[in-house]
mmCIF file of the C-alpha atoms, coordinates in Angstrom:
data_MODEL
# 
_entry.id   MODEL 
# 
loop_
_atom_site.group_PDB 
_atom_site.id 
_atom_site.type_symbol 
_atom_site.label_atom_id 
_atom_site.label_alt_id 
_atom_site.label_comp_id 
_atom_site.label_asym_id 
_atom_site.label_entity_id 
_atom_site.label_seq_id 
_atom_site.pdbx_PDB_ins_code 
_atom_site.Cartn_x 
_atom_site.Cartn_y 
_atom_site.Cartn_z 
_atom_site.occupancy 
_atom_site.B_iso_or_equiv 
_atom_site.pdbx_formal_charge 
_atom_site.auth_seq_id 
_atom_site.auth_comp_id 
_atom_site.auth_asym_id 
_atom_site.auth_atom_id 
_atom_site.pdbx_PDB_model_num 
ATOM 1   C CA . MET A 1 1   ? -21.701 6.294   18.872 1.00 0.00 ? 1   MET A CA 1 
ATOM 2   C CA . LYS A 1 2   ? -22.520 4.789   22.355 1.00 0.00 ? 2   LYS A CA 1 
ATOM 3   C CA . PHE A 1 3   ? -23.783 1.886   23.586 1.00 0.00 ? 3   PHE A CA 1 
ATOM 4   C CA . TYR A 1 4   ? -26.385 0.381   26.061 1.00 0.00 ? 4   TYR A CA 1 
ATOM 5   C CA . LYS A 1 5   ? -27.200 -2.581  27.804 1.00 0.00 ? 5   LYS A CA 1 
ATOM 6   C CA . GLY A 1 6   ? -30.869 -3.624  27.264 1.00 0.00 ? 6   GLY A CA 1 
ATOM 7   C CA . GLU A 1 7   ? -33.966 -3.994  24.658 1.00 0.00 ? 7   GLU A CA 1 
ATOM 8   C CA . PRO A 1 8   ? -33.817 -1.339  21.693 1.00 0.00 ? 8   PRO A CA 1 
ATOM 9   C CA . ASP A 1 9   ? -37.090 0.179   22.763 1.00 0.00 ? 9   ASP A CA 1 
ATOM 10  C CA . ASP A 1 10  ? -35.831 0.831   26.032 1.00 0.00 ? 10  ASP A CA 1 
ATOM 11  C CA . ILE A 1 11  ? -33.057 4.013   25.672 1.00 0.00 ? 11  ILE A CA 1 
ATOM 12  C CA . PRO A 1 12  ? -31.648 4.777   29.302 1.00 0.00 ? 12  PRO A CA 1 
ATOM 13  C CA . SER A 1 13  ? -31.748 8.899   29.370 1.00 0.00 ? 13  SER A CA 1 
ATOM 14  C CA . ARG A 1 14  ? -28.034 8.723   30.036 1.00 0.00 ? 14  ARG A CA 1 
ATOM 15  C CA . SER A 1 15  ? -27.305 7.184   26.704 1.00 0.00 ? 15  SER A CA 1 
ATOM 16  C CA . LEU A 1 16  ? -29.756 10.045  25.372 1.00 0.00 ? 16  LEU A CA 1 
ATOM 17  C CA . VAL A 1 17  ? -26.530 12.402  25.778 1.00 0.00 ? 17  VAL A CA 1 
ATOM 18  C CA . ARG A 1 18  ? -24.465 13.496  23.574 1.00 0.00 ? 18  ARG A CA 1 
ATOM 19  C CA . SER A 1 19  ? -21.709 15.403  22.874 1.00 0.00 ? 19  SER A CA 1 
ATOM 20  C CA . PHE A 1 20  ? -20.143 18.245  20.312 1.00 0.00 ? 20  PHE A CA 1 
ATOM 21  C CA . ALA A 1 21  ? -17.743 15.081  18.996 1.00 0.00 ? 21  ALA A CA 1 
ATOM 22  C CA . GLU A 1 22  ? -20.914 12.768  18.334 1.00 0.00 ? 22  GLU A CA 1 
ATOM 23  C CA . LEU A 1 23  ? -22.761 15.614  16.727 1.00 0.00 ? 23  LEU A CA 1 
ATOM 24  C CA . THR A 1 24  ? -19.497 16.453  14.078 1.00 0.00 ? 24  THR A CA 1 
ATOM 25  C CA . GLN A 1 25  ? -19.113 12.977  13.278 1.00 0.00 ? 25  GLN A CA 1 
ATOM 26  C CA . MET A 1 26  ? -23.034 12.427  12.742 1.00 0.00 ? 26  MET A CA 1 
ATOM 27  C CA . ARG A 1 27  ? -22.424 14.708  9.925  1.00 0.00 ? 27  ARG A CA 1 
ATOM 28  C CA . LEU A 1 28  ? -19.397 13.550  8.646  1.00 0.00 ? 28  LEU A CA 1 
ATOM 29  C CA . ALA A 1 29  ? -21.031 10.258  8.366  1.00 0.00 ? 29  ALA A CA 1 
ATOM 30  C CA . PHE A 1 30  ? -24.122 11.184  6.810  1.00 0.00 ? 30  PHE A CA 1 
ATOM 31  C CA . PRO A 1 31  ? -23.054 14.238  4.752  1.00 0.00 ? 31  PRO A CA 1 
ATOM 32  C CA . ASN A 1 32  ? -26.291 13.976  2.782  1.00 0.00 ? 32  ASN A CA 1 
ATOM 33  C CA . GLY A 1 33  ? -28.988 14.726  5.214  1.00 0.00 ? 33  GLY A CA 1 
ATOM 34  C CA . GLU A 1 34  ? -29.703 10.773  5.409  1.00 0.00 ? 34  GLU A CA 1 
ATOM 35  C CA . ALA A 1 35  ? -30.198 10.683  9.235  1.00 0.00 ? 35  ALA A CA 1 
ATOM 36  C CA . GLU A 1 36  ? -31.683 14.005  11.130 1.00 0.00 ? 36  GLU A CA 1 
ATOM 37  C CA . ALA A 1 37  ? -28.634 15.859  12.162 1.00 0.00 ? 37  ALA A CA 1 
ATOM 38  C CA . THR A 1 38  ? -31.264 15.701  16.020 1.00 0.00 ? 38  THR A CA 1 
ATOM 39  C CA . ASN A 1 39  ? -30.981 12.040  15.672 1.00 0.00 ? 39  ASN A CA 1 
ATOM 40  C CA . MET A 1 40  ? -28.433 9.705   17.701 1.00 0.00 ? 40  MET A CA 1 
ATOM 41  C CA . LEU A 1 41  ? -27.392 6.259   16.613 1.00 0.00 ? 41  LEU A CA 1 
ATOM 42  C CA . ARG A 1 42  ? -26.895 3.765   19.650 1.00 0.00 ? 42  ARG A CA 1 
ATOM 43  C CA . ILE A 1 43  ? -26.432 0.399   20.187 1.00 0.00 ? 43  ILE A CA 1 
ATOM 44  C CA . ALA A 1 44  ? -28.298 -1.832  22.157 1.00 0.00 ? 44  ALA A CA 1 
ATOM 45  C CA . VAL A 1 45  ? -26.697 -4.956  23.632 1.00 0.00 ? 45  VAL A CA 1 
ATOM 46  C CA . SER A 1 46  ? -29.190 -7.281  24.959 1.00 0.00 ? 46  SER A CA 1 
ATOM 47  C CA . ALA A 1 47  ? -28.171 -10.451 27.564 1.00 0.00 ? 47  ALA A CA 1 
ATOM 48  C CA . ASP A 1 48  ? -30.026 -13.422 28.896 1.00 0.00 ? 48  ASP A CA 1 
ATOM 49  C CA . GLY A 1 49  ? -29.483 -13.931 32.461 1.00 0.00 ? 49  GLY A CA 1 
ATOM 50  C CA . ALA A 1 50  ? -26.056 -15.395 32.396 1.00 0.00 ? 50  ALA A CA 1 
ATOM 51  C CA . GLY A 1 51  ? -24.966 -12.772 31.016 1.00 0.00 ? 51  GLY A CA 1 
ATOM 52  C CA . ARG A 1 52  ? -24.536 -13.921 26.870 1.00 0.00 ? 52  ARG A CA 1 
ATOM 53  C CA . THR A 1 53  ? -25.274 -11.551 24.302 1.00 0.00 ? 53  THR A CA 1 
ATOM 54  C CA . THR A 1 54  ? -28.374 -12.190 22.667 1.00 0.00 ? 54  THR A CA 1 
ATOM 55  C CA . SER A 1 55  ? -29.016 -9.476  20.673 1.00 0.00 ? 55  SER A CA 1 
ATOM 56  C CA . ILE A 1 56  ? -27.384 -6.974  19.148 1.00 0.00 ? 56  ILE A CA 1 
ATOM 57  C CA . VAL A 1 57  ? -29.598 -3.696  17.154 1.00 0.00 ? 57  VAL A CA 1 
ATOM 58  C CA . LEU A 1 58  ? -28.338 -0.179  15.962 1.00 0.00 ? 58  LEU A CA 1 
ATOM 59  C CA . VAL A 1 59  ? -30.862 1.596   16.692 1.00 0.00 ? 59  VAL A CA 1 
ATOM 60  C CA . GLU A 1 60  ? -31.892 5.613   15.241 1.00 0.00 ? 60  GLU A CA 1 
ATOM 61  C CA . VAL A 1 61  ? -33.447 7.907   18.230 1.00 0.00 ? 61  VAL A CA 1 
ATOM 62  C CA . ASP A 1 62  ? -34.817 11.307  17.993 1.00 0.00 ? 62  ASP A CA 1 
ATOM 63  C CA . GLU A 1 63  ? -34.216 13.926  20.495 1.00 0.00 ? 63  GLU A CA 1 
ATOM 64  C CA . ALA A 1 64  ? -37.483 12.561  22.822 1.00 0.00 ? 64  ALA A CA 1 
ATOM 65  C CA . GLY A 1 65  ? -35.746 9.510   22.909 1.00 0.00 ? 65  GLY A CA 1 
ATOM 66  C CA . THR A 1 66  ? -37.973 7.511   20.640 1.00 0.00 ? 66  THR A CA 1 
ATOM 67  C CA . PRO A 1 67  ? -36.773 4.657   18.708 1.00 0.00 ? 67  PRO A CA 1 
ATOM 68  C CA . LEU A 1 68  ? -37.496 5.710   15.093 1.00 0.00 ? 68  LEU A CA 1 
ATOM 69  C CA . ARG A 1 69  ? -35.463 2.833   12.718 1.00 0.00 ? 69  ARG A CA 1 
ATOM 70  C CA . THR A 1 70  ? -33.504 -0.544  14.043 1.00 0.00 ? 70  THR A CA 1 
ATOM 71  C CA . PHE A 1 71  ? -31.631 -2.442  12.381 1.00 0.00 ? 71  PHE A CA 1 
ATOM 72  C CA . ASP A 1 72  ? -30.798 -5.957  14.022 1.00 0.00 ? 72  ASP A CA 1 
ATOM 73  C CA . ILE A 1 73  ? -26.772 -6.799  13.729 1.00 0.00 ? 73  ILE A CA 1 
ATOM 74  C CA . PRO A 1 74  ? -26.722 -10.690 12.567 1.00 0.00 ? 74  PRO A CA 1 
ATOM 75  C CA . ARG A 1 75  ? -24.499 -12.574 15.061 1.00 0.00 ? 75  ARG A CA 1 
ATOM 76  C CA . SER A 1 76  ? -22.586 -15.738 15.042 1.00 0.00 ? 76  SER A CA 1 
ATOM 77  C CA . GLU A 1 77  ? -21.552 -18.215 17.761 1.00 0.00 ? 77  GLU A CA 1 
ATOM 78  C CA . SER A 1 78  ? -19.354 -19.490 14.876 1.00 0.00 ? 78  SER A CA 1 
ATOM 79  C CA . GLU A 1 79  ? -18.336 -16.630 12.654 1.00 0.00 ? 79  GLU A CA 1 
ATOM 80  C CA . ASN A 1 80  ? -16.454 -13.787 12.553 1.00 0.00 ? 80  ASN A CA 1 
ATOM 81  C CA . ILE A 1 81  ? -15.953 -13.849 15.719 1.00 0.00 ? 81  ILE A CA 1 
ATOM 82  C CA . PHE A 1 82  ? -12.686 -13.330 17.456 1.00 0.00 ? 82  PHE A CA 1 
ATOM 83  C CA . ASN A 1 83  ? -10.713 -11.902 20.672 1.00 0.00 ? 83  ASN A CA 1 
ATOM 84  C CA . LEU A 1 84  ? -8.536  -8.869  20.424 1.00 0.00 ? 84  LEU A CA 1 
ATOM 85  C CA . LYS A 1 85  ? -5.535  -9.971  22.333 1.00 0.00 ? 85  LYS A CA 1 
ATOM 86  C CA . PRO A 1 86  ? -2.285  -7.971  22.032 1.00 0.00 ? 86  PRO A CA 1 
ATOM 87  C CA . GLN A 1 87  ? 0.555   -9.455  20.499 1.00 0.00 ? 87  GLN A CA 1 
ATOM 88  C CA . PRO A 1 88  ? 3.779   -9.320  23.295 1.00 0.00 ? 88  PRO A CA 1 
ATOM 89  C CA . ILE A 1 89  ? 6.853   -7.152  22.473 1.00 0.00 ? 89  ILE A CA 1 
ATOM 90  C CA . ASN A 1 90  ? 9.877   -8.834  23.433 1.00 0.00 ? 90  ASN A CA 1 
ATOM 91  C CA . LEU A 1 91  ? 12.575  -6.376  24.204 1.00 0.00 ? 91  LEU A CA 1 
ATOM 92  C CA . ALA A 1 92  ? 16.245  -6.798  24.375 1.00 0.00 ? 92  ALA A CA 1 
ATOM 93  C CA . PRO A 1 93  ? 16.887  -6.100  28.035 1.00 0.00 ? 93  PRO A CA 1 
ATOM 94  C CA . PRO A 1 94  ? 18.512  -2.685  28.907 1.00 0.00 ? 94  PRO A CA 1 
ATOM 95  C CA . ARG A 1 95  ? 22.364  -2.009  28.593 1.00 0.00 ? 95  ARG A CA 1 
ATOM 96  C CA . ILE A 1 96  ? 23.670  -0.125  31.480 1.00 0.00 ? 96  ILE A CA 1 
ATOM 97  C CA . GLU A 1 97  ? 26.900  1.382   30.954 1.00 0.00 ? 97  GLU A CA 1 
ATOM 98  C CA . VAL A 1 98  ? 28.587  2.615   34.794 1.00 0.00 ? 98  VAL A CA 1 
ATOM 99  C CA . ILE A 1 99  ? 30.287  6.393   33.791 1.00 0.00 ? 99  ILE A CA 1 
ATOM 100 C CA . ASP A 1 100 ? 32.849  7.162   36.155 1.00 0.00 ? 100 ASP A CA 1 
ATOM 101 C CA . ASP A 1 101 ? 34.786  10.199  34.300 1.00 0.00 ? 101 ASP A CA 1 
ATOM 102 C CA . ASP A 1 102 ? 32.769  13.670  33.874 1.00 0.00 ? 102 ASP A CA 1 
ATOM 103 C CA . THR A 1 103 ? 34.881  14.334  31.213 1.00 0.00 ? 103 THR A CA 1 
ATOM 104 C CA . GLU A 1 104 ? 33.333  11.337  29.025 1.00 0.00 ? 104 GLU A CA 1 
ATOM 105 C CA . GLN A 1 105 ? 29.551  12.139  30.197 1.00 0.00 ? 105 GLN A CA 1 
ATOM 106 C CA . ARG A 1 106 ? 30.073  15.992  28.522 1.00 0.00 ? 106 ARG A CA 1 
ATOM 107 C CA . SER A 1 107 ? 31.141  15.023  25.486 1.00 0.00 ? 107 SER A CA 1 
ATOM 108 C CA . ARG A 1 108 ? 28.407  12.012  25.495 1.00 0.00 ? 108 ARG A CA 1 
ATOM 109 C CA . ASN A 1 109 ? 25.952  14.813  26.098 1.00 0.00 ? 109 ASN A CA 1 
ATOM 110 C CA . GLU A 1 110 ? 27.642  17.480  23.462 1.00 0.00 ? 110 GLU A CA 1 
ATOM 111 C CA . ALA A 1 111 ? 27.005  13.817  21.029 1.00 0.00 ? 111 ALA A CA 1 
ATOM 112 C CA . LEU A 1 112 ? 23.843  13.849  22.012 1.00 0.00 ? 112 LEU A CA 1 
ATOM 113 C CA . GLY A 1 113 ? 22.919  18.215  21.480 1.00 0.00 ? 113 GLY A CA 1 
ATOM 114 C CA . GLU A 1 114 ? 24.869  18.056  18.095 1.00 0.00 ? 114 GLU A CA 1 
ATOM 115 C CA . ASP A 1 115 ? 22.256  14.748  17.196 1.00 0.00 ? 115 ASP A CA 1 
ATOM 116 C CA . LEU A 1 116 ? 19.196  17.388  18.279 1.00 0.00 ? 116 LEU A CA 1 
ATOM 117 C CA . GLY A 1 117 ? 20.519  20.519  16.515 1.00 0.00 ? 117 GLY A CA 1 
ATOM 118 C CA . THR A 1 118 ? 21.586  21.885  19.674 1.00 0.00 ? 118 THR A CA 1 
ATOM 119 C CA . THR A 1 119 ? 25.451  22.779  20.716 1.00 0.00 ? 119 THR A CA 1 
ATOM 120 C CA . GLY A 1 120 ? 25.313  20.663  23.884 1.00 0.00 ? 120 GLY A CA 1 
ATOM 121 C CA . THR A 1 121 ? 26.787  23.255  26.094 1.00 0.00 ? 121 THR A CA 1 
ATOM 122 C CA . GLU A 1 122 ? 26.046  25.939  28.411 1.00 0.00 ? 122 GLU A CA 1 
ATOM 123 C CA . THR A 1 123 ? 25.819  29.348  28.629 1.00 0.00 ? 123 THR A CA 1 
# 
């Protein structure tokens, strides 16, 4: 499904191009032929002069770009609107070790190799 900025009856030509993945998903979403396989679903977002969203409409469009059916998606200024912000992840600082002895490093590499299912020795 693609989004475009504009009116439901004025679909930009770039929004009429669809991919194989979109066609596959459409068939999965409507397996009983509820929507024609050649039709597309688009979401039209209209805005006022200040850039605020005034309407959101789901549009079913045929291959020629003609809107067939529309569904107004209700919106409310106070309900069901929230900003998605990822929560920060606090990580402990890395533990840095200085290894002076090559023998100690080899034994660590061998232990790591055993954990991964390899011998850790070179041939």
